[in-house]
MOPAC internal coordinates of N, CA, C and O (Angstrom, degrees):
PM7 1SCF
backbone

  N    0.0000 0     0.00 0     0.00 0    0    0    0
  C    1.4531 1     0.00 0     0.00 0    1    0    0
  C    1.5231 1   109.93 1     0.00 0    2    1    0
  O    1.2310 1   121.96 1   -24.72 1    3    2    1
  N    1.2828 1   113.85 1   155.28 1    3    2    1
  C    1.4516 1   118.77 1  -179.32 1    5    3    2
  C    1.5274 1   110.58 1   -83.43 1    6    5    3
  O    1.2310 1   121.04 1   -17.77 1    7    6    5
  N    1.3080 1   115.61 1   162.23 1    7    6    5
  C    1.4585 1   121.95 1  -177.69 1    9    7    6
  C    1.5263 1   111.24 1   -91.64 1   10    9    7
  O    1.2310 1   120.26 1   155.70 1   11   10    9
  N    1.3305 1   117.11 1   -24.30 1   11   10    9
  C    1.4654 1   120.55 1  -176.87 1   13   11   10
  C    1.5275 1   110.55 1   -71.47 1   14   13   11
  O    1.2310 1   120.25 1     6.11 1   15   14   13
  N    1.3314 1   117.12 1  -173.89 1   15   14   13
  C    1.4581 1   122.80 1  -177.16 1   17   15   14
  C    1.5195 1   113.70 1   -65.42 1   18   17   15
  O    1.2310 1   120.09 1   151.40 1   19   18   17
  N    1.3208 1   117.44 1   -28.60 1   19   18   17
  C    1.4555 1   121.80 1   179.79 1   21   19   18
  C    1.5290 1   109.43 1   -81.78 1   22   21   19
  O    1.2310 1   120.58 1   -33.73 1   23   22   21
  N    1.3086 1   116.49 1   146.27 1   23   22   21
  C    1.4610 1   118.41 1  -179.23 1   25   23   22
  C    1.5260 1   112.05 1   -84.77 1   26   25   23
  O    1.2310 1   119.69 1   167.49 1   27   26   25
  N    1.3448 1   118.19 1   -12.51 1   27   26   25
  C    1.4565 1   122.45 1   176.94 1   29   27   26
  C    1.5301 1   109.57 1  -131.68 1   30   29   27
  O    1.2310 1   121.02 1   -45.77 1   31   30   29
  N    1.3210 1   115.65 1   134.23 1   31   30   29
  C    1.4622 1   118.37 1   174.34 1   33   31   30
  C    1.5262 1   108.53 1   -83.84 1   34   33   31
  O    1.2310 1   121.02 1   -12.38 1   35   34   33
  N    1.3111 1   115.66 1   167.62 1   35   34   33
  C    1.4595 1   120.81 1   178.77 1   37   35   34
  C    1.5270 1   110.29 1   -60.43 1   38   37   35
  O    1.2310 1   120.44 1   141.19 1   39   38   37
  N    1.3231 1   116.77 1   -38.81 1   39   38   37
  C    1.4648 1   120.89 1  -179.67 1   41   39   38
  C    1.5320 1   111.04 1   -65.48 1   42   41   39
  O    1.2310 1   120.61 1   140.12 1   43   42   41
  N    1.3458 1   116.44 1   -39.88 1   43   42   41
  C    1.4581 1   119.70 1   178.99 1   45   43   42
  C    1.5285 1   110.81 1   -65.81 1   46   45   43
  O    1.2310 1   120.60 1   140.20 1   47   46   45
  N    1.3347 1   116.46 1   -39.80 1   47   46   45
  C    1.4673 1   120.15 1   177.41 1   49   47   46
  C    1.5235 1   110.59 1   -63.31 1   50   49   47
  O    1.2310 1   120.75 1   136.15 1   51   50   49
  N    1.3341 1   116.17 1   -43.85 1   51   50   49
  C    1.4598 1   119.99 1   179.16 1   53   51   50
  C    1.5198 1   110.90 1   -60.56 1   54   53   51
  O    1.2310 1   120.34 1   138.29 1   55   54   53
  N    1.3210 1   116.96 1   -41.71 1   55   54   53
  C    1.4652 1   120.80 1  -179.74 1   57   55   54
  C    1.5255 1   111.28 1   -63.82 1   58   57   55
  O    1.2310 1   120.03 1   135.77 1   59   58   57
  N    1.3340 1   117.54 1   -44.23 1   59   58   57
  C    1.4615 1   121.51 1   178.89 1   61   59   58
  C    1.5225 1   110.28 1   -60.42 1   62   61   59
  O    1.2310 1   120.51 1   134.09 1   63   62   61
  N    1.3271 1   116.64 1   -45.91 1   63   62   61
  C    1.4597 1   120.79 1  -178.34 1   65   63   62
  C    1.5225 1   110.91 1   -65.94 1   66   65   63
  O    1.2310 1   120.24 1   135.63 1   67   66   65
  N    1.3381 1   117.14 1   -44.37 1   67   66   65
  C    1.4646 1   120.14 1  -179.26 1   69   67   66
  C    1.5230 1   111.74 1   -65.89 1   70   69   67
  O    1.2310 1   119.75 1   145.36 1   71   70   69
  N    1.3362 1   118.07 1   -34.64 1   71   70   69
  C    1.4620 1   120.87 1   178.75 1   73   71   70
  C    1.5254 1   111.30 1   -64.37 1   74   73   71
  O    1.2310 1   120.48 1   143.91 1   75   74   73
  N    1.3181 1   116.69 1   -36.09 1   75   74   73
  C    1.4617 1   120.33 1  -175.15 1   77   75   74
  C    1.5289 1   111.27 1   -91.71 1   78   77   75
  O    1.2310 1   120.24 1   132.03 1   79   78   77
  N    1.3225 1   117.14 1   -47.97 1   79   78   77
  C    1.4652 1   121.47 1  -173.31 1   81   79   78
  C    1.5231 1   111.84 1   -89.54 1   82   81   79
  O    1.2310 1   120.03 1   145.00 1   83   82   81
  N    1.3174 1   117.56 1   -35.00 1   83   82   81
  C    1.4536 1   121.48 1  -178.25 1   85   83   82
  C    1.5180 1   112.80 1   103.02 1   86   85   83
  O    1.2310 1   120.08 1   159.94 1   87   86   85
  N    1.3060 1   117.45 1   -20.06 1   87   86   85
  C    1.4601 1   122.85 1   177.12 1   89   87   86
  C    1.5189 1   107.70 1  -139.74 1   90   89   87
  O    1.2310 1   120.52 1   -17.93 1   91   90   89
  N    1.3276 1   116.60 1   162.07 1   91   90   89
  C    1.4568 1   119.68 1   179.16 1   93   91   90
  C    1.5184 1   109.13 1   -92.33 1   94   93   91
  O    1.2310 1   121.18 1   -79.40 1   95   94   93
  N    1.3251 1   115.35 1   100.60 1   95   94   93
  C    1.4568 1   122.18 1   175.15 1   97   95   94
  C    1.5275 1   106.47 1  -142.45 1   98   97   95
  O    1.2310 1   119.85 1   -90.07 1   99   98   97
  N    1.3339 1   117.90 1    89.93 1   99   98   97
  C    1.4619 1   120.44 1  -172.98 1  101   99   98
  C    1.5214 1   114.26 1   -67.71 1  102  101   99
  O    1.2310 1   119.39 1   170.90 1  103  102  101
  N    1.3309 1   118.77 1    -9.10 1  103  102  101
  C    1.4523 1   120.79 1   179.65 1  105  103  102
  C    1.5136 1   113.86 1   -85.65 1  106  105  103
  O    1.2310 1   120.39 1   165.87 1  107  106  105
  N    1.3129 1   116.87 1   -14.13 1  107  106  105
  C    1.4655 1   119.89 1  -179.60 1  109  107  106
  C    1.5230 1   110.00 1   -67.33 1  110  109  107
  O    1.2310 1   119.95 1   -36.35 1  111  110  109
  N    1.3281 1   117.69 1   143.65 1  111  110  109
  C    1.4611 1   120.03 1   177.20 1  113  111  110
  C    1.5284 1   112.52 1   -56.31 1  114  113  111
  O    1.2310 1   120.35 1   141.69 1  115  114  113
  N    1.3261 1   116.94 1   -38.31 1  115  114  113
  C    1.4614 1   120.23 1  -179.65 1  117  115  114
  C    1.5262 1   111.42 1   -62.38 1  118  117  115
  O    1.2310 1   120.52 1   141.23 1  119  118  117
  N    1.3356 1   116.60 1   -38.77 1  119  118  117
  C    1.4654 1   120.63 1   179.76 1  121  119  118
  C    1.5165 1   110.70 1   -66.85 1  122  121  119
  O    1.2310 1   120.46 1   137.18 1  123  122  121
  N    1.3208 1   116.73 1   -42.82 1  123  122  121
  C    1.4571 1   120.09 1   178.85 1  125  123  122
  C    1.5230 1   110.95 1   -64.47 1  126  125  123
  O    1.2310 1   120.47 1   137.69 1  127  126  125
  N    1.3252 1   116.71 1   -42.31 1  127  126  125
  C    1.4686 1   120.88 1   178.85 1  129  127  126
  C    1.5246 1   110.18 1   -62.79 1  130  129  127
  O    1.2310 1   120.06 1   139.85 1  131  130  129
  N    1.3314 1   117.50 1   -40.15 1  131  130  129
  C    1.4657 1   121.08 1   179.41 1  133  131  130
  C    1.5259 1   111.13 1   -63.51 1  134  133  131
  O    1.2310 1   120.18 1   135.69 1  135  134  133
  N    1.3341 1   117.26 1   -44.31 1  135  134  133
  C    1.4670 1   119.95 1   179.61 1  137  135  134
  C    1.5302 1   111.01 1   -66.75 1  138  137  135
  O    1.2310 1   120.46 1   139.06 1  139  138  137
  N    1.3271 1   116.73 1   -40.94 1  139  138  137
  C    1.4709 1   119.33 1   178.29 1  141  139  138
  C    1.5226 1   110.94 1   -64.78 1  142  141  139
  O    1.2310 1   120.29 1   142.64 1  143  142  141
  N    1.3360 1   117.05 1   -37.36 1  143  142  141
  C    1.4683 1   120.35 1   178.97 1  145  143  142
  C    1.5221 1   110.04 1   -64.83 1  146  145  143
  O    1.2310 1   120.12 1   138.95 1  147  146  145
  N    1.3297 1   117.37 1   -41.05 1  147  146  145
  C    1.4629 1   120.26 1   176.93 1  149  147  146
  C    1.5289 1   110.21 1   -60.36 1  150  149  147
  O    1.2310 1   120.98 1   135.01 1  151  150  149
  N    1.3273 1   115.73 1   -44.99 1  151  150  149
  C    1.4639 1   119.97 1  -179.00 1  153  151  150
  C    1.5258 1   111.46 1   -67.05 1  154  153  151
  O    1.2310 1   119.90 1   141.73 1  155  154  153
  N    1.3344 1   117.80 1   -38.27 1  155  154  153
  C    1.4656 1   121.57 1   177.60 1  157  155  154
  C    1.5229 1   110.01 1   -61.10 1  158  157  155
  O    1.2310 1   120.33 1   136.31 1  159  158  157
  N    1.3188 1   116.98 1   -43.69 1  159  158  157
  C    1.4703 1   120.35 1   179.04 1  161  159  158
  C    1.5252 1   111.00 1   -65.81 1  162  161  159
  O    1.2310 1   120.87 1   142.66 1  163  162  161
  N    1.3348 1   115.94 1   -37.34 1  163  162  161
  C    1.4702 1   120.97 1   177.85 1  165  163  162
  C    1.5331 1   110.48 1   -64.16 1  166  165  163
  O    1.2310 1   120.23 1   133.28 1  167  166  165
  N    1.3227 1   117.17 1   -46.72 1  167  166  165
  C    1.4613 1   121.01 1  -179.74 1  169  167  166
  C    1.5293 1   111.84 1   -67.42 1  170  169  167
  O    1.2310 1   120.46 1   145.60 1  171  170  169
  N    1.3214 1   116.72 1   -34.40 1  171  170  169
  C    1.4663 1   120.62 1   177.92 1  173  171  170
  C    1.5272 1   110.62 1   -62.79 1  174  173  171
  O    1.2310 1   120.70 1   137.41 1  175  174  173
  N    1.3317 1   116.27 1   -42.59 1  175  174  173
  C    1.4621 1   119.93 1   176.68 1  177  175  174
  C    1.5257 1   110.58 1   -62.91 1  178  177  175
  O    1.2310 1   120.11 1   138.92 1  179  178  177
  N    1.3204 1   117.40 1   -41.08 1  179  178  177
  C    1.4630 1   121.35 1   178.54 1  181  179  178
  C    1.5280 1   110.46 1   -60.80 1  182  181  179
  O    1.2310 1   120.58 1   137.08 1  183  182  181
  N    1.3336 1   116.50 1   -42.92 1  183  182  181
  C    1.4666 1   120.03 1  -177.32 1  185  183  182
  C    1.5328 1   112.32 1   -70.56 1  186  185  183
  O    1.2310 1   119.93 1   155.98 1  187  186  185
  N    1.3108 1   117.73 1   -24.02 1  187  186  185
  C    1.4722 1   119.40 1   175.31 1  189  187  186
  C    1.5216 1   110.48 1   -66.57 1  190  189  187
  O    1.2310 1   120.53 1   147.01 1  191  190  189
  N    1.3333 1   116.59 1   -32.99 1  191  190  189
  C    1.4586 1   120.56 1   179.43 1  193  191  190
  C    1.5199 1   111.94 1   -87.28 1  194  193  191
  O    1.2310 1   120.21 1   153.57 1  195  194  193
  N    1.3360 1   117.21 1   -26.43 1  195  194  193
  C    1.4660 1   122.18 1  -176.83 1  197  195  194
  C    1.5266 1   109.51 1  -129.65 1  198  197  195
  O    1.2310 1   119.67 1  -105.90 1  199  198  197
  N    1.3296 1   118.24 1    74.10 1  199  198  197
  C    1.4681 1   120.90 1  -172.85 1  201  199  198
  C    1.5280 1   114.74 1   -65.81 1  202  201  199
  O    1.2310 1   119.05 1   161.78 1  203  202  201
  N    1.3153 1   119.42 1   -18.22 1  203  202  201
  C    1.4598 1   121.02 1  -179.14 1  205  203  202
  C    1.5291 1   113.44 1   -97.27 1  206  205  203
  O    1.2310 1   120.16 1  -167.82 1  207  206  205
  N    1.3105 1   117.30 1    12.18 1  207  206  205
  C    1.4565 1   121.62 1   178.94 1  209  207  206
  C    1.5364 1   107.95 1   -83.04 1  210  209  207
  O    1.2310 1   120.97 1   -95.52 1  211  210  209
  N    1.3200 1   115.74 1    84.48 1  211  210  209
  C    1.4587 1   121.48 1  -172.35 1  213  211  210
  C    1.5230 1   112.67 1   -72.26 1  214  213  211
  O    1.2310 1   119.92 1   151.56 1  215  214  213
  N    1.3072 1   117.75 1   -28.44 1  215  214  213
  C    1.4657 1   120.29 1   177.76 1  217  215  214
  C    1.5353 1   110.31 1   -65.55 1  218  217  215
  O    1.2310 1   120.70 1   137.51 1  219  218  217
  N    1.3152 1   116.27 1   -42.49 1  219  218  217
  C    1.4600 1   120.02 1   177.27 1  221  219  218
  C    1.5196 1   110.46 1   -67.68 1  222  221  219
  O    1.2310 1   120.38 1   143.33 1  223  222  221
  N    1.3225 1   116.88 1   -36.67 1  223  222  221
  C    1.4639 1   120.68 1   177.83 1  225  223  222
  C    1.5288 1   110.75 1   -61.14 1  226  225  223
  O    1.2310 1   120.59 1   137.35 1  227  226  225
  N    1.3202 1   116.48 1   -42.65 1  227  226  225
  C    1.4638 1   120.30 1   178.57 1  229  227  226
  C    1.5221 1   110.56 1   -65.29 1  230  229  227
  O    1.2310 1   120.52 1   136.98 1  231  230  229
  N    1.3183 1   116.62 1   -43.02 1  231  230  229
  C    1.4712 1   120.34 1   178.18 1  233  231  230
  C    1.5291 1   110.52 1   -61.45 1  234  233  231
  O    1.2310 1   120.42 1   140.29 1  235  234  233
  N    1.3220 1   116.80 1   -39.71 1  235  234  233
  C    1.4586 1   121.29 1   178.81 1  237  235  234
  C    1.5262 1   110.67 1   -63.20 1  238  237  235
  O    1.2310 1   120.46 1   135.01 1  239  238  237
  N    1.3222 1   116.73 1   -44.99 1  239  238  237
  C    1.4668 1   120.16 1   179.91 1  241  239  238
  C    1.5246 1   111.32 1   -63.13 1  242  241  239
  O    1.2310 1   120.51 1   140.36 1  243  242  241
  N    1.3263 1   116.64 1   -39.64 1  243  242  241
  C    1.4641 1   120.09 1   178.66 1  245  243  242
  C    1.5286 1   110.85 1   -66.44 1  246  245  243
  O    1.2310 1   120.43 1   141.64 1  247  246  245
  N    1.3177 1   116.79 1   -38.36 1  247  246  245
  C    1.4577 1   121.49 1   179.48 1  249  247  246
  C    1.5260 1   111.51 1   -67.83 1  250  249  247
  O    1.2310 1   120.36 1   140.51 1  251  250  249
  N    1.3249 1   116.93 1   -39.49 1  251  250  249
  C    1.4652 1   120.85 1   177.52 1  253  251  250
  C    1.5273 1   109.39 1   -63.50 1  254  253  251
  O    1.2310 1   120.32 1   139.12 1  255  254  253
  N    1.3289 1   117.00 1   -40.88 1  255  254  253
  C    1.4578 1   120.61 1   178.13 1  257  255  254
  C    1.5195 1   112.00 1   -64.73 1  258  257  255
  O    1.2310 1   120.46 1   139.79 1  259  258  257
  N    1.3134 1   116.73 1   -40.21 1  259  258  257
  C    1.4677 1   121.73 1   178.49 1  261  259  258
  C    1.5279 1   110.00 1   -63.08 1  262  261  259
  O    1.2310 1   120.86 1   136.53 1  263  262  261
  N    1.3460 1   115.95 1   -43.47 1  263  262  261
  C    1.4659 1   119.66 1   178.93 1  265  263  262
  C    1.5240 1   110.68 1   -65.18 1  266  265  263
  O    1.2310 1   120.83 1   140.10 1  267  266  265
  N    1.3421 1   116.02 1   -39.90 1  267  266  265
  C    1.4619 1   120.44 1   179.47 1  269  267  266
  C    1.5300 1   111.05 1   -61.42 1  270  269  267
  O    1.2310 1   120.66 1   136.79 1  271  270  269
  N    1.3320 1   116.34 1   -43.21 1  271  270  269
  C    1.4698 1   119.73 1   178.90 1  273  271  270
  C    1.5235 1   111.20 1   -63.86 1  274  273  271
  O    1.2310 1   120.14 1   139.61 1  275  274  273
  N    1.3135 1   117.34 1   -40.39 1  275  274  273
  C    1.4690 1   120.43 1   178.73 1  277  275  274
  C    1.5302 1   110.61 1   -66.93 1  278  277  275
  O    1.2310 1   120.19 1   141.08 1  279  278  277
  N    1.3271 1   117.24 1   -38.92 1  279  278  277
  C    1.4600 1   120.28 1   177.05 1  281  279  278
  C    1.5316 1   110.64 1   -64.57 1  282  281  279
  O    1.2310 1   120.22 1   139.52 1  283  282  281
  N    1.3274 1   117.19 1   -40.48 1  283  282  281
  C    1.4704 1   120.11 1   177.49 1  285  283  282
  C    1.5243 1   110.83 1   -62.65 1  286  285  283
  O    1.2310 1   120.64 1   138.64 1  287  286  285
  N    1.3357 1   116.39 1   -41.36 1  287  286  285
  C    1.4591 1   120.99 1   177.50 1  289  287  286
  C    1.5276 1   110.57 1   -60.48 1  290  289  287
  O    1.2310 1   120.72 1   132.98 1  291  290  289
  N    1.3212 1   116.23 1   -47.02 1  291  290  289
  C    1.4598 1   120.87 1  -178.45 1  293  291  290
  C    1.5238 1   110.72 1   -65.43 1  294  293  291
  O    1.2310 1   120.31 1   141.54 1  295  294  293
  N    1.3169 1   117.00 1   -38.46 1  295  294  293
  C    1.4680 1   121.91 1   178.85 1  297  295  294
  C    1.5289 1   110.21 1   -61.63 1  298  297  295
  O    1.2310 1   120.73 1   139.53 1  299  298  297
  N    1.3324 1   116.21 1   -40.47 1  299  298  297
  C    1.4575 1   121.40 1  -179.17 1  301  299  298
  C    1.5340 1   111.13 1   -72.12 1  302  301  299
  O    1.2310 1   120.09 1   141.31 1  303  302  301
  N    1.3483 1   117.44 1   -38.69 1  303  302  301
  C    1.4548 1   121.30 1  -176.47 1  305  303  302
  C    1.5334 1   113.43 1   -78.18 1  306  305  303
  O    1.2310 1   120.63 1   133.22 1  307  306  305
  N    1.3442 1   116.39 1   -46.78 1  307  306  305
  C    1.4644 1   120.46 1  -175.34 1  309  307  306
  C    1.5293 1   108.78 1  -151.56 1  310  309  307
  O    1.2310 1   120.84 1   -81.85 1  311  310  309
  N    1.3231 1   116.01 1    98.15 1  311  310  309
  C    1.4609 1   120.79 1  -173.30 1  313  311  310
  C    1.5300 1   112.63 1   -63.26 1  314  313  311
  O    1.2310 1   120.13 1   145.57 1  315  314  313
  N    1.3309 1   117.36 1   -34.43 1  315  314  313
  C    1.4707 1   119.36 1  -179.93 1  317  315  314
  C    1.5201 1   111.65 1   -65.12 1  318  317  315
  O    1.2310 1   119.80 1   138.67 1  319  318  317
  N    1.3348 1   117.99 1   -41.33 1  319  318  317
  C    1.4703 1   120.94 1   176.36 1  321  319  318
  C    1.5216 1   110.34 1   -64.25 1  322  321  319
  O    1.2310 1   120.36 1   140.24 1  323  322  321
  N    1.3331 1   116.92 1   -39.76 1  323  322  321
  C    1.4697 1   121.46 1   177.20 1  325  323  322
  C    1.5270 1   110.13 1   -59.48 1  326  325  323
  O    1.2310 1   121.16 1   130.82 1  327  326  325
  N    1.3242 1   115.38 1   -49.18 1  327  326  325
  C    1.4641 1   119.75 1  -178.10 1  329  327  326
  C    1.5249 1   111.36 1   -62.59 1  330  329  327
  O    1.2310 1   119.96 1   141.32 1  331  330  329
  N    1.3414 1   117.68 1   -38.68 1  331  330  329
  C    1.4627 1   121.30 1   179.09 1  333  331  330
  C    1.5271 1   111.98 1   -64.55 1  334  333  331
  O    1.2310 1   120.14 1   134.79 1  335  334  333
  N    1.3398 1   117.34 1   -45.21 1  335  334  333
  C    1.4677 1   119.83 1  -177.54 1  337  335  334
  C    1.5232 1   110.81 1   -68.06 1  338  337  335
  O    1.2310 1   120.44 1   141.80 1  339  338  337
  N    1.3202 1   116.76 1   -38.20 1  339  338  337
  C    1.4677 1   120.21 1   178.59 1  341  339  338
  C    1.5289 1   109.81 1   -64.25 1  342  341  339
  O    1.2310 1   120.83 1   139.33 1  343  342  341
  N    1.3158 1   116.01 1   -40.67 1  343  342  341
  C    1.4674 1   119.90 1   179.50 1  345  343  342
  C    1.5285 1   111.67 1   -68.06 1  346  345  343
  O    1.2310 1   120.26 1   135.02 1  347  346  345
  N    1.3398 1   117.10 1   -44.98 1  347  346  345
  C    1.4707 1   120.77 1  -178.14 1  349  347  346
  C    1.5307 1   112.02 1   -63.95 1  350  349  347
  O    1.2310 1   120.38 1   142.72 1  351  350  349
  N    1.3311 1   116.88 1   -37.28 1  351  350  349
  C    1.4715 1   119.79 1  -177.44 1  353  351  350
  C    1.5287 1   112.04 1   -90.95 1  354  353  351
  O    1.2310 1   120.03 1   171.26 1  355  354  353
  N    1.3146 1   117.55 1    -8.74 1  355  354  353
  C    1.4628 1   120.11 1   179.28 1  357  355  354
  C    1.5169 1   112.83 1    66.44 1  358  357  355
  O    1.2310 1   120.37 1  -136.32 1  359  358  357
  N    1.3327 1   116.90 1    43.68 1  359  358  357
  C    1.4621 1   119.95 1  -174.88 1  361  359  358
  C    1.5272 1   113.21 1   -85.21 1  362  361  359
  O    1.2310 1   119.31 1   162.57 1  363  362  361
  N    1.3118 1   118.92 1   -17.43 1  363  362  361
  C    1.4591 1   121.50 1   178.66 1  365  363  362
  C    1.5201 1   110.25 1  -120.12 1  366  365  363
  O    1.2310 1   121.45 1   -29.69 1  367  366  365
  N    1.3069 1   114.82 1   150.31 1  367  366  365
  C    1.4616 1   120.49 1  -176.82 1  369  367  366
  C    1.4702 1   115.76 1   -80.74 1  370  369  367
  O    1.2310 1   120.10 1   180.00 1  371  370  369

């Protein structure tokens, strides 16, 4: 993790996007979903240690909903891209 106020540095974001998408294009739906998934996992770990942090819980729920809407959009637009991102991030069992 970074030391500054942001929890991710630009380099860390680039690495996450390149690992999932293959190129650095932060505007792609897959890139946004990958970054949101990283943040969801980060917040989930935080909530395991701080179960009464309701503000973070609300932020987590809103982020999950945002990711769900983007996944639905991608599923409707291009099912193969949807299936690839779900597989790469391990979002379904």
